[in-house]
N, C-alpha and C positions, 0 to 999 in steps of 0.2 A: 388506472391504479387501483387494487384489493384495498378495499376498505373493510374487509370484514374482520373476525378474531382470528389471530394465531394462534395455533397449537402450542404446546411447549417445544417439541420436539423440530418444529421450523426454524429455532434458534440455533441450529448446530451447525456446524463448520458441511458445506458440500460438495468444496472443491478440492478440498485438501485431501492429503494422503494420510494415512494412518500415523507413518512417522512423522509429517510435517504438522500433525496435531499435536503430537509429543511433542515437538519443538518448533513451534511457531516460527522462530528465527531464520528457518530454512527460507520458506516463500518469502520474506523481507529479502534474505540477498540475493535471491532469484529475482526479485522486483529492479534490485540495482544492478544485478548484471546484464537485465533487460535496456534499461536506459540510467539517464542520472534524473536527479530531481526534475530540471527544468524541459526535459526530454519528456518527460512525462506529462508534465505541465502544460508544453505545447501539444501533445496528443490528445489531453483531455478539452482543451480549449478548440481544437480542429472537430473531436467528436460532439460537443455541445454545438459547434455551429451547424451540422447535420442534422441534429435533432430537432432545430427551431426553423429550418427551411426546408424547401420543396425539394432542394436536391440532397442527392444522396453519398454516401461514402464511396470513393473508388479509386485507390491509392494507383498513382501511375507504374507502380512496378509491379506489386504484390496483389492488386486488386481489392474487392470487397472483402474478403476474406482474411485480410490482416487485423482489421476492425473487431473481428471474434478473439483474436491474441488478445489484443488490449482489453475487451471485455472480462476476458477472463483473469487476464494479472490482477485487473482491479479489484475483482471480485475476491480473488485469493486473498489479496492484500490487506481488504478489511477484513476479512474471516481471519487472518493471523492475526491483526490488531485486536482483534476482538479477543481473541484467547488471552493473549498478554496480557491484556487490561483486566482479564480475569485471575491471571497467576499474580498480577501486582496484588489485587485486591486481597489475595489470600495469603499473601507474604508481604506485607505492608515494609515491614523492619528490615527485608533483606534488601532493599531499596539503596541504592548508593545515593548519598546527597551529592548534589553539585553544586558550585561555590561559584561566585563570581570571578574569581580568579580563573577556574578551570575553562568559563564560559568566556573570558579574553582570548586564553589559550587557543580554543578551541578556533575562535573568529578568526585568529593569526593564521595556523596552521593548517585548518582543513582545508582540502581542495574545493569546498562549499559550504557554505554556511546559511540557513534559514535567516529570510528577511520579513517574513510576513508575521512571524509569530511574535506573542509578547514576551517580556522578560520572564513573567511566572511561567508560560510555556515553553521557553527555553530551558528552565530550568528542570521544568518539569513536563514530558512529552507525553505522559500519558492524559495530561489536563484537557488538553483539543480532543484527544481520542475519546475521554469519558463523555466531553459533551456533544462529539457527535452520535453517540449511540444514547444518549438521554434525549436525542431528540429524533431518532431513526433508529428503530430496532434492527439488528442484522437481517431480518427476511426481508424488512422496509428497502434497506439497501439495495437488495439482489432484486426486489422488485423493480426498484428505477433503473438501475443499472441494466436490466432485462429491457423496460420500454425503453430507455437509450438507443440500444442496441437495433431494436426492431424500429425505432422511429430514425435513425442515420441510415439506415439500409433502404428504407421505404422512399417512393417518389414524394409521399406527401409530409408535410410537415407536423411536429406532434398534434393531437388536436385537445379537445376537453379532458382528456383522461390523464392528462399531465397539465400543473398549471405553471408560469412562469416562475414563481415563487418556489414550487418544489424542485424546479431546474437549477435554479440559482443555489437552493439550502443545498442539494446534493454536491453541486460543484466548489461551492467555498468549502464545505466539508471535507470532501476530497483532498483539496489544493492544500489543506492544514496537515490532512493526514498523511499527504508525501512528505510533508518537512518532519513532522514528528515521526516517522517511522525510520527516515533519514537520521535522525537524532539516535534513535534507537540500534541501527545500522551501526553507527559510528563507536559509541560507545560500548554496545554488549557483545560486540562480534569483534575477532580478529583480522579482520580485514579495514581498518579503519584506513582511509584514503586524504593521506597529507599533500599538501604543494610540494613538500619536499619529498621526490619519490626515494630519496637515499634512505631516509629515515622510516618509510612504510618498510621496505626490504631489511633495515636492520630489524626493526621490532618483530615481524615477519621470523626471520632467523632466530629471535628471544624467545618466541613462542614454544612451549614445551611440545615435542612428536607427538605425543599421545593425545593431547588438546587438539591440537589443529589438523593432526591424522584424521581423528573422530570427525571434525566439523565437515572437512571436504569430504572422507568417504560418505557421511549421509547426505550432504548437500547433491552429489553425482548421483545416488541412489535414486534419489525423490524426484529429480528435475530430469533425468536422463527420459528425452521423447516426452517432455511436458505439452509441445504443443500440439503432438498428436491425440491428447485425450478431449473429450468433451462433453461436459455432465451436463443434463439438461435439467432445470429448475424444478 
């Protein structure tokens, strides 16, 4: 791991397009288009396994290259959450206050609800996000995930350049960030996923055409061909 001094320009998004920087909810939506929280957690656990063992990642169907896609999705999510947390700091008065009653409704009606977050974190998903970036700067996250990728595709386990404590820290933060991102996705987009699919369809039809069309158009423009992009750190 790099132990030197980071320049200010190191802490800018490097995997997001311009329109995604302007609207960080787009990469968050794309993250959950690719998989649900439990699916992402399972992939992260598998990735970690190949980081700490001599085996290397090789998906039976898609080969080693599919890990590069997962790596990029994780970096893009971290960058998007970093931007969203900055937006939150700039306009704290615009944040909708979540009540205990709303939490109870979300638990009952959403297709999935986080179980690893504290009550405080459920009420404000930016709490675990801020905690993550207080411990790891944005570029440090990218450096760690780059090392994870290299180790998982190597025939050797990770060596002294990454400690067990660092691996656990990154893993735990990412799992909480998945759950926090899911809360933001469910509350702040027009794509809330309910157990009752008829309610979801009804609420989508009630959404103003302009707003829904704008979200869908922007998302399509910015994620089309995403898997073909590869940006070096």
